[in-house]
C-alpha positions in Angstrom: 65.7 102.3 123.0 66.1 101.9 126.7 64.3 99.2 128.7 61.6 100.3 131.1 62.9 97.7 133.6 66.3 99.3 133.6 64.8 102.7 134.1 62.6 101.4 136.9 65.6 99.8 138.6 67.8 102.9 138.6 65.6 105.9 138.0 68.0 108.4 139.8 70.9 107.3 137.4 68.8 107.8 134.3 67.5 111.2 135.5 71.1 112.4 136.2 72.5 111.1 132.9 69.7 112.4 130.7 69.9 115.8 132.4 73.6 115.8 131.5 72.6 115.4 127.9 70.6 118.6 128.1 67.4 116.7 127.4 64.2 117.0 129.4 62.3 113.7 129.7 59.3 113.4 132.1 60.4 110.3 133.9 57.6 110.8 136.5 55.0 110.3 133.7 56.9 107.3 132.3 56.9 105.6 135.7 53.2 106.5 136.3 52.2 105.1 132.9 54.3 102.0 133.5 52.6 101.4 136.9 49.1 101.8 135.4 50.1 99.5 132.5 51.2 96.8 134.9 48.0 97.2 136.9 46.0 96.8 133.7 47.9 93.6 132.8 47.1 92.1 136.2 43.4 93.0 135.8 43.3 91.6 132.3 45.0 88.3 133.4 42.6 88.0 136.3 39.6 88.5 134.0 41.0 86.0 131.5 41.4 83.4 134.3 37.8 84.0 135.4 36.6 83.5 131.9 38.7 80.3 131.5 37.1 78.9 134.7 33.6 79.8 133.4 34.2 78.1 130.1 35.3 74.9 131.8 32.1 74.6 133.7 30.1 74.2 130.4 27.0 75.7 131.9 24.8 77.7 129.5 23.9 80.2 132.2 27.6 81.3 132.3 27.5 82.3 128.6 26.3 85.8 129.5 28.9 86.2 132.2 31.6 85.0 129.8 30.5 87.5 127.1 30.6 90.3 129.7 34.1 89.2 130.8 35.2 89.2 127.1 33.9 92.8 126.7 35.7 93.9 129.9 38.9 92.2 128.7 38.6 94.1 125.4 38.2 97.4 127.2 41.2 96.8 129.4 43.2 95.8 126.3 42.3 99.1 124.6 43.3 101.1 127.7 46.5 99.1 127.9 47.3 99.7 124.2 46.9 103.5 124.7 49.3 103.4 127.7 51.8 101.3 125.9 51.8 103.8 123.0 52.5 106.6 125.5 55.3 104.6 127.1 56.8 103.9 123.7 56.7 107.5 122.7 58.5 108.6 125.9 61.1 105.7 125.7 61.8 106.4 122.0 62.6 110.1 122.9 65.2 109.2 125.5 68.7 109.8 124.2 71.6 107.3 124.7 73.4 107.4 128.0 76.8 109.0 127.6 79.9 107.3 129.0 81.4 108.8 132.2 84.5 110.0 130.3 82.3 112.2 128.0 82.5 115.8 129.2 79.3 117.5 130.2 78.5 120.6 128.3 75.7 122.8 127.1 76.4 122.4 123.3 79.0 121.4 120.8 81.2 124.3 121.8 81.8 122.6 125.1 83.5 119.6 123.4 87.3 119.2 123.8 89.5 118.6 120.7 91.4 115.4 121.5 93.2 114.8 118.2 93.2 116.4 114.7 94.6 114.7 111.6 95.5 116.7 108.6 94.7 120.3 107.7 91.2 121.8 107.7 90.4 123.3 104.3 89.6 127.0 104.1 86.9 127.9 101.6 86.3 131.3 100.0 82.5 130.9 100.3 80.1 130.2 103.2 79.9 126.4 103.9 76.4 124.9 103.9 75.4 122.3 106.3 74.2 118.9 105.2 70.6 120.0 105.9 70.9 123.0 103.6 72.4 120.9 100.8 
């Protein structure tokens, strides 16, 4: 699976290489979800820091504020989890990047035969694919 940091770093490269693989990945959604996820991380860390400062004061009046912050942190964590799942789904559907020497083609018929070893057997019956077997 590709790293979101690498995609963020060179988005144009990834868009070009993935389009050469005849795959359509919505990189705009991926970048949008990643941006929102990072914003949620910052919000969550800020709330956790506030809660930590409240707990150090040991004032009983801050208990309600601390409880409220805990609930807000939980809500942010739920939103973040949903976004991370969306990011994971998109990232897991991105195919590997082909090397530059790999010819670009529409399907397997565009491949070039580089070397053939031995003779290909001729069968008297239709050959089934591994899926059919």
